[in-house]
C-alpha positions in Angstrom: 21.3 -22.3 -24.4 18.7 -20.3 -22.6 15.1 -21.7 -22.2 12.4 -19.2 -23.0 9.0 -19.8 -21.4 5.9 -17.6 -21.6 2.8 -17.5 -19.4 3.4 -20.7 -17.6 0.6 -22.1 -15.3 0.8 -21.6 -11.5 1.7 -25.3 -11.0 4.5 -25.2 -13.6 6.0 -22.0 -12.0 5.9 -23.5 -8.5 7.6 -26.7 -9.7 10.4 -24.6 -11.3 10.7 -22.3 -8.3 11.3 -25.3 -6.1 14.1 -26.4 -8.4 15.5 -22.8 -8.1 15.6 -23.1 -4.2 12.1 -22.3 -3.0 10.3 -24.7 -0.5 6.7 -25.9 -0.1 5.0 -25.5 3.3 2.9 -28.2 4.9 -0.2 -26.6 3.4 1.3 -26.2 -0.1 2.3 -22.6 -0.1 5.5 -21.7 -1.9 8.1 -20.2 0.6 11.0 -18.0 -0.5 13.6 -15.8 1.2 14.5 -12.5 -0.4 18.0 -12.0 1.1 19.2 -8.6 2.3 16.1 -6.8 1.0 13.0 -7.7 2.9 11.3 -4.5 2.0 11.5 -1.7 -0.6 14.9 -0.2 -1.5 13.4 3.2 -1.1 16.6 5.2 -1.8 17.3 3.3 -5.1 14.3 4.6 -7.0 14.9 6.5 -10.3 13.0 8.0 -13.2 14.7 8.8 -16.5 14.9 12.5 -17.0 13.1 13.9 -20.1 11.5 17.1 -21.2 8.2 15.9 -19.8 9.3 14.3 -16.5 11.6 17.3 -15.6 8.4 19.3 -14.7 5.8 16.6 -14.0 7.7 14.3 -11.6 8.0 15.4 -7.9 11.7 14.9 -7.6 11.7 15.9 -3.9 9.8 12.7 -3.2 12.7 10.3 -2.8 12.9 10.0 -6.6 16.3 10.4 -8.2 17.1 11.3 -11.8 18.8 9.0 -14.4 20.1 10.2 -17.7 18.7 8.5 -20.9 22.3 7.5 -21.7 22.8 5.6 -18.4 19.4 4.0 -18.8 20.4 2.8 -22.3 23.6 1.3 -21.0 21.7 -0.4 -18.1 19.1 -1.8 -20.4 21.7 -3.4 -22.6 23.5 -5.0 -19.6 20.2 -6.3 -18.1 19.0 -7.8 -21.4 22.3 -9.5 -21.9 22.2 -10.9 -18.4 18.7 -12.3 -18.8 19.6 -13.8 -22.2 22.6 -15.6 -20.6 20.4 -17.0 -17.8 19.4 -20.7 -17.9 15.7 -19.8 -18.1 13.8 -16.6 -19.1 10.2 -16.2 -18.1 7.8 -13.9 -19.8 4.5 -13.1 -18.1 2.0 -11.0 -20.1 -0.5 -9.4 -17.7 -2.6 -6.3 -17.2 -2.9 -3.7 -14.4 -6.4 -2.2 -14.0 -9.7 -4.0 -14.0 -11.4 -1.3 -16.2 -10.4 -1.9 -19.8 -10.6 1.8 -20.5 -7.7 2.5 -18.2 -5.9 -0.9 -18.1 -2.1 -0.9 -18.7 -0.5 -3.9 -20.3 2.6 -5.3 -18.4 5.2 -7.8 -19.7 7.4 -9.1 -16.9 10.7 -10.5 -18.2 12.6 -12.3 -15.5 14.9 -15.2 -14.8 13.2 -16.2 -11.5 10.2 -18.5 -11.5 9.0 -17.3 -8.1 8.8 -13.7 -9.4 7.0 -14.9 -12.4 4.5 -16.6 -10.0 4.2 -13.3 -8.2 3.2 -11.5 -11.4 0.7 -14.3 -12.1 -0.8 -13.8 -8.6 -0.7 -10.1 -8.4 -1.6 -8.8 -11.9 -4.7 -9.4 -13.9 -5.3 -11.4 -17.0 -4.2 -9.6 -20.1 -6.9 -7.2 -21.4 -4.5 -4.6 -22.9 -1.5 -4.6 -25.1 1.8 -4.9 -23.4 2.5 -1.1 -23.1 5.2 -1.4 -20.5 8.0 -4.0 -20.1 9.5 -4.8 -16.7 13.1 -6.1 -17.0 13.7 -8.0 -13.8 17.2 -9.3 -12.8 17.2 -9.8 -9.1 20.5 -11.6 -9.1 22.3 -8.8 -10.9 24.0 -5.9 -9.1 25.5 -3.1 -11.2 28.6 -0.9 -10.8 27.2 2.2 -9.1 30.1 4.3 -10.4 29.3 3.4 -14.0 25.6 4.4 -13.7 25.9 7.2 -11.1 23.6 5.4 -8.7 23.6 5.1 -4.9 24.2 1.4 -4.9 24.2 -1.7 -7.1 20.5 -2.0 -6.6 18.3 0.0 -9.1 14.6 0.5 -9.7 14.3 2.8 -12.7 11.4 3.8 -14.9 11.6 5.3 -18.4 8.2 6.7 -19.6 9.7 7.4 -23.1 10.8 3.8 -23.6 7.9 2.4 -21.6 10.1 0.3 -19.5 11.0 -0.4 -15.9 14.3 -2.0 -14.9 14.7 -3.8 -11.5 18.1 -5.1 -10.5 19.8 -6.1 -7.2 16.8 -7.0 -5.1 14.7 -10.2 -4.7 11.9 -8.4 -2.8 8.9 -9.0 -5.1 7.0 -5.9 -3.9 9.3 -3.8 -6.2 7.5 -5.3 -9.2 4.1 -4.5 -7.8 4.9 -1.0 -6.7 6.6 -0.2 -10.0 3.4 -1.0 -11.8 1.5 1.0 -9.2 3.8 4.0 -9.8 3.1 3.8 -13.5 -0.6 4.0 -13.0 -0.2 6.8 -10.5 1.6 8.9 -13.1 -0.7 8.1 -16.0 -4.2 8.1 -14.6 -4.4 11.8 -13.4 -4.2 12.8 -17.1 -7.4 10.8 -17.5 -9.2 12.5 -14.6 -8.9 9.3 -12.5 -7.6 9.3 -9.0 -5.1 6.5 -8.3 -5.3 5.4 -4.7 -3.1 3.4 -2.2 -6.2 1.8 -0.6 -8.2 -1.3 0.1 -11.8 -1.4 -1.1 -14.7 -3.6 -0.1 -18.4 -3.6 -0.9 -21.4 -4.6 1.1 -24.1 -7.0 -0.3 -26.1 -3.8 -1.0 -23.3 -2.6 -3.4 -22.2 0.2 -1.0 -18.4 0.8 -1.4 -15.9 1.7 1.3 -12.4 2.9 0.5 -9.6 2.3 3.1 -6.5 4.5 2.7 -3.5 3.7 4.8 0.2 3.2 5.0 1.8 -0.2 5.8 0.7 -1.5 9.2 -2.4 0.6 9.6 -4.9 -2.2 8.8 -5.7 -1.5 5.2 -5.7 -5.1 4.1 -7.3 -6.4 7.4 -10.2 -4.0 7.4 -11.0 -4.3 3.7 -11.0 -8.1 4.0 -13.7 -8.5 6.6 -16.2 -11.3 6.9 -19.5 -10.5 5.2 -18.0 -8.0 2.8 -17.1 -8.4 -0.9 -13.5 -7.6 -1.5 -12.7 -5.5 -4.6 -9.0 -5.3 -3.6 -6.6 -4.7 -0.7 -4.1 -2.1 -2.0 -4.3 -0.2 -5.3 -7.3 1.3 -7.1 -8.7 4.0 -9.3 -11.6 6.4 -8.8 -13.5 8.3 -11.4 -17.0 9.2 -12.5 -18.0 5.6 -13.2 -16.9 4.3 -9.9 -13.9 2.4 -8.5 -11.7 -0.3 -10.1 -8.9 -2.5 -8.8 -5.4 -2.4 -10.3 -4.5 -5.9 -9.2 -5.6 -9.5 -9.5 -4.2 -10.5 -6.1 -3.3 -9.4 -2.5 0.1 -8.9 -0.9 -0.7 -9.1 2.8 1.6 -8.7 5.7 1.9 -11.9 7.7 3.5 -11.0 11.0 1.2 -12.2 13.8 -1.3 -13.4 11.2 -3.8 -15.7 12.9 -7.0 -17.6 11.9 -9.0 -16.2 14.8 -8.4 -12.5 13.9 -7.9 -12.5 10.1 -9.7 -15.7 9.0 -9.8 -15.1 5.2 -6.2 -13.9 4.9 -5.0 -16.8 7.1 -6.7 -19.4 4.9 -5.5 -17.7 1.7 -1.9 -17.7 3.0 -2.0 -21.5 3.7 -2.8 -23.1 0.5 -1.2 -24.2 -2.8 -0.7 -21.3 -5.2 0.2 -18.8 -2.5 3.7 -17.2 -2.4 5.1 -16.5 1.1 8.1 -14.2 1.5 10.4 -14.3 4.5 8.2 -16.4 6.8 9.8 -18.8 9.2 9.1 -22.5 8.7 10.0 -25.6 10.7 12.2 -27.6 8.3 10.9 -31.0 9.6 7.2 -30.4 9.9 7.1 -27.7 7.3 4.6 -25.7 9.4 5.0 -21.9 9.2 5.1 -19.6 12.2 3.7 -16.2 11.4 4.6 -14.9 14.9 8.4 -15.5 14.3 10.0 -12.3 12.9 13.5 -13.7 12.8 13.8 -12.9 9.1 11.7 -9.7 9.1 8.5 -8.2 10.5 7.6 -7.5 6.8 6.8 -11.1 5.9 4.4 -11.2 3.0 1.8 -13.4 1.4 0.9 -13.1 -2.3 -2.2 -14.8 -3.5 -4.8 -14.3 -6.2 -8.1 -12.6 -5.3 -10.1 -15.7 -5.9 -8.5 -17.2 -2.7 -10.8 -14.8 -0.7 -14.5 -15.7 -0.3 -16.9 -13.2 -1.9 -14.3 -11.3 -3.9 -15.7 -9.1 -6.7 -14.6 -11.0 -9.8 -15.0 -7.9 -12.1 -12.7 -5.9 -9.9 -15.0 -2.9 -10.2 -17.7 -1.2 -8.0 -19.9 1.9 -7.9 -18.8 5.2 -6.5 -17.9 5.1 -2.7 -20.3 5.9 0.1 -17.5 6.0 2.7 -13.8 6.8 2.7 -11.6 5.9 5.7 -8.2 7.4 6.4 -6.4 4.8 8.6 -3.6 6.2 10.9 -1.8 4.0 13.5 -1.2 6.9 15.9 1.5 5.6 18.3 1.2 8.8 20.4 -2.4 8.0 21.5 -3.7 11.4 20.5 -6.2 10.8 17.7 -9.6 9.4 18.5 -10.7 6.0 17.2 -13.1 7.8 14.8 -13.7 11.3 13.5 -15.7 12.7 10.7 -14.0 15.1 8.2 -15.5 17.8 6.1 -14.3 18.4 2.6 -11.4 20.7 3.5 -10.3 18.6 6.4 -10.4 15.5 4.2 -8.0 17.2 1.7 -5.7 18.3 4.6 -5.5 14.8 6.1 -5.2 13.2 2.7 -2.2 15.5 2.0 -0.8 14.6 5.4 -1.0 10.8 5.1 -0.2 10.4 8.8 0.9 7.4 10.7 3.7 6.6 13.2 6.8 4.5 13.2 7.3 2.4 16.4 10.5 2.1 18.4 12.6 -0.8 17.2 11.1 -1.1 13.8 14.0 0.8 12.1 17.6 1.4 13.1 17.8 4.5 15.2 14.1 4.7 16.1 14.1 4.7 19.9 10.7 6.5 20.5 7.6 6.6 18.3 8.1 8.9 15.3 5.5 10.7 13.3 5.5 9.6 9.6 3.8 11.7 6.9 3.4 10.3 3.4 1.3 12.4 1.1 -1.8 10.8 -0.2 -1.0 7.8 2.0 1.5 6.6 -0.6 4.1 9.3 -1.4 6.9 6.9 -2.6 4.6 5.7 -5.4 2.9 9.0 -6.3 5.3 10.4 -8.9 3.4 13.6 -9.6 3.2 16.5 -7.2 0.9 15.8 -4.2 -1.5 18.7 -5.1 -2.5 16.9 -8.3 -3.9 14.0 -6.3 -5.4 16.1 -3.6 -7.2 18.3 -6.0 -8.6 15.2 -7.7 -9.9 14.0 -4.4 -11.6 17.3 -3.8 -13.2 17.2 -7.2 -14.7 13.8 -6.5 -15.8 14.7 -2.9 -17.7 17.7 -4.5 -19.2 15.4 -7.1 -20.0 12.3 -5.1 -20.8 13.7 -1.6 -18.9 10.8 0.0 -18.5 10.6 3.8 -14.9 10.8 4.9 -13.7 9.4 8.3 -10.4 9.4 10.1 -9.8 6.1 11.9 -7.0 5.7 14.5 -5.9 2.0 14.5 -3.1 2.9 16.9 -2.9 3.6 20.6 -5.4 4.7 23.3 -4.9 5.6 27.0 -1.4 6.9 26.3 1.4 6.6 23.9 3.1 3.4 22.8 4.7 1.8 25.9 2.0 3.3 28.2 -1.3 2.9 26.6 -2.6 0.0 24.5 -3.4 -0.5 20.9 -7.0 -0.4 19.9 -8.2 -4.0 19.7 -9.1 -5.0 16.2 -12.7 -5.7 17.3 -13.1 -2.1 18.4 -12.0 -0.7 15.0 -14.1 -3.3 13.2 -17.2 -2.4 15.3 -16.8 1.3 14.3 -16.3 0.5 10.6 -19.3 -1.9 10.6 -21.6 0.6 12.2 -20.6 3.3 9.7 -21.1 0.9 6.8 -24.6 0.0 8.0 -25.4 3.7 8.6 -25.4 3.1 12.4 -24.1 6.6 13.1 -27.0 8.3 11.4 -28.5 10.8 13.9 -25.4 10.7 16.1 -24.4 14.0 17.7 -20.8 15.2 17.3 -18.4 17.5 19.1 -15.5 19.3 17.5 -12.0 18.5 18.7 -10.5 21.7 20.2 -7.1 21.2 18.6 -7.7 19.2 15.4 -11.1 20.5 14.5 -12.6 17.3 13.2 -16.0 16.0 14.5 -16.0 13.2 17.1 -19.2 11.2 17.4 -20.6 11.2 21.0 -21.7 7.6 20.7 -21.1 4.5 18.6 -23.4 1.5 19.1 -21.7 -1.3 21.1 -18.8 0.9 22.4 -18.1 2.7 25.7 -18.5 6.4 25.0 -15.3 7.2 27.0 -13.1 5.4 24.4 -14.3 7.8 21.7 -12.6 10.9 23.2 -8.8 10.3 23.3 -8.2 12.7 26.2 -10.6 10.9 28.5 -8.6 7.7 28.2 -5.5 9.3 29.6 -4.8 9.4 33.3 -2.7 12.5 33.0 -4.9 15.0 31.1 -2.3 17.8 31.1 0.2 15.3 29.5 -2.4 14.6 26.8 -2.8 18.4 26.1 0.9 18.8 25.8 1.4 15.9 23.4 -1.7 16.9 21.3 -0.1 20.3 20.7 3.2 18.6 19.7 1.4 16.3 17.2 -0.5 19.3 15.8 2.7 21.2 15.3 4.1 18.2 13.4 1.0 18.3 11.1 1.4 22.0 10.5 5.2 21.7 9.8 4.6 18.9 7.4 2.0 20.8 5.5 4.3 23.9 5.2 6.8 22.0 3.2 4.4 22.0 0.2 5.2 25.7 -0.3 2.6 27.7 -2.3 0.1 24.9 -2.0 0.3 24.8 1.8 -1.9 27.8 2.7 -5.1 26.5 1.1 -4.8 23.3 3.1 -3.6 24.7 6.4 -6.9 26.4 7.0 -8.4 23.0 7.6 -5.6 21.8 9.8 -5.0 21.8 13.6 -5.3 25.1 15.5 -2.8 25.9 18.2 
């Protein structure tokens, strides 16, 4: 007979997760391995086709269609599987710190560690359970029966208000499914959903950090002396900003106390869930520099594990917005100021770079463009989100900055990555208005404004070309990257022309 448990405490869930195969580290964190999936199953994402979703979902954005009939069959199989499990866990939580926009979530799973993940990552219930997430990580379905690409499926039905996740133990699928729900729903309420970290100064000045994985979003929003609102998912509207989550899901590869003190401490304590991190079985000490399992090791912990977090999860409208790009080509400057039109162009672009060796077949750095810095989770057409950003830039007069957290002095393999202390110095000076009165020069290719000085930094580092030994090589590579930006923008069809005017000039 199955045991049905609802809203267990953190300690109870950890105790049960250990019985299910998880381990405790020396410092009390719960350690799990997620098997063959150590990241998102990007090609296994589906939305149920309906009269509404047929026109509102951007199907070109790695989203596949599922028929209502196949969803109904899948739902029946998953519910039966969960009911036949030895234990069923129900976690009733909310997504969204603002009660006016919060979405109720009920996670129904047979895994204690995933129930703990929901407890850490989602907020206390302040809304009715509008959506149910059926989660069966140990179940793989017959792809021929459901017309899917594999036995792993992550599918959303807006009509049935349900998400189904099967065939993957990577907990991030739970979090990103909830994020995708908010991204689809909030634009209808004139609220911009954002794949971003947000922090606030003691003077209540808010900074938003947009960025793809590996660009420093979590690190830069979790800085000493700042109040953390959240590290990954937020909304922006007339009233200000609000966090979707109640926790953080930080990358752990090369995590160290000296560089990321708060995240390191939060990742080494009881209540934290670590995924795919190596541990010495005898001493139970973890090694965040060992990527034997995956470079995408993760740490899930509640926000209260970070000093000076904002308990309400809300803040006023932003003073500064930062677009973080880890440019492995060494072309972008460490900081540039964007006007309104440029901000919309670079938001649409969502640029970073993949490094050699991080994926099969990647031999040289590759440009990666993800619209709105989160395309896989932005279910609507990109122009919907870009236009919302433009609306709030007009209304709020927020400063927008492009920050290169990638390479300087040459591309990956030749130059070096900007030290974290350099990027932090730039961010901190901007946050304390240290660039007021600074003169700027326009980049001849990309058009954005580059400050001629930043307190505490060598002026040479601010102009990317000046850090290259071979200036002609820089010019050639800059044009190549500019062409990539233009080509990426052109794929947006009729919407492209209004954005291209603010893009690079060849």
